[in-house]
N, C-alpha and C positions, 0 to 999 in steps of 0.2 A: 504494500500500500504506500502510495506516494503522497506526501503532505506538501501543500503549497505554503510558502511563507506569506503570512498576512501582514500587511502594513498597518500598524496601529498608530496612525497620526492622531494626536490629541489637539484640540483647539482650546485655547486658554482665553478666558476673560480676565482682565487684570485691572487693578486699581493702583496707580502710582501716586506718590505724594512728592511734590516739589519741595526740596529742602531749602530752596531760595525764598519761595513765597507761601509755602504750606498749602497750596491749592492741590486739589485732586484731579487726576486725569484718568479716564477709562478707555479701554480699547480691547482688541482681540488679536490673537496671533496663533500660529502653529508652532512657533519657536520662542518661548518665553524668555529664555536667557539671552538669545541674540537680540530680541526686541529691546530688552532693558539696556543692553550695551549700546544700541543705536541711539536711544534717548540720551544716555549719559555722555555719549561722544558728540552730541549736538547734531546728529544726522536727521532728526525729525524736525522739519521746518517749523511746524506750528508750535513747538515747545522748546526750541533750542535755547531760548533766552530764559527758560525756567529751570535749567539743570543745576545741580544734579537731582536725580530722582531716586526714591527707594520704593520697592515693591511692598505694598502693605496688605494686598488681598488678591486672591485669584481663585477661579473655578475652572475645572477641566471638563471638556465634553468630547465625546467620540465623533460627533457630527457637526459640521460647520453650521448646518441649518438649525441646530439647537443653540449654538453659541451666539450667533448674531442677534437674535431677538433679546437675549439676556444682556448683551452689550448695550443695545438701545434702551433697555429698561434702566440701566445704571445712569443713563444720561437724562432721565426724567426726574421730577421732584420725588416721586415714589421711590425710585432707585436710590437717590441721595439719602432719603429718610431711612431706607433699609440699611444702608451702609453706616449711617450714624448710630442706629440701634445695634447693629452687629459689631461694630468696632468702637463702641462707646468708651471702653477702658483705654484703648489706644489713642483715640481722638480727644479724650478728656471731656466729652459732652455729658 
């Protein structure tokens, strides 16, 4: 019996905190470590003036179709409120 190798790509929703202005930024990627490096090297145009960043929260999904609606959720007021409740000790709220 022959087994095929299955590619298990994960899709990550992440929340970054700017250490410069303490603002949060959310996004999604298939390579979380590489994406964080891009942010901290200033390679992301929209946030290059807010670096450095630290990763404060992430969720992993098997399907991109599950990850993208969750990313959009975090950009809403409901999503921001969820993060405030979930990270209340870290954020000091």
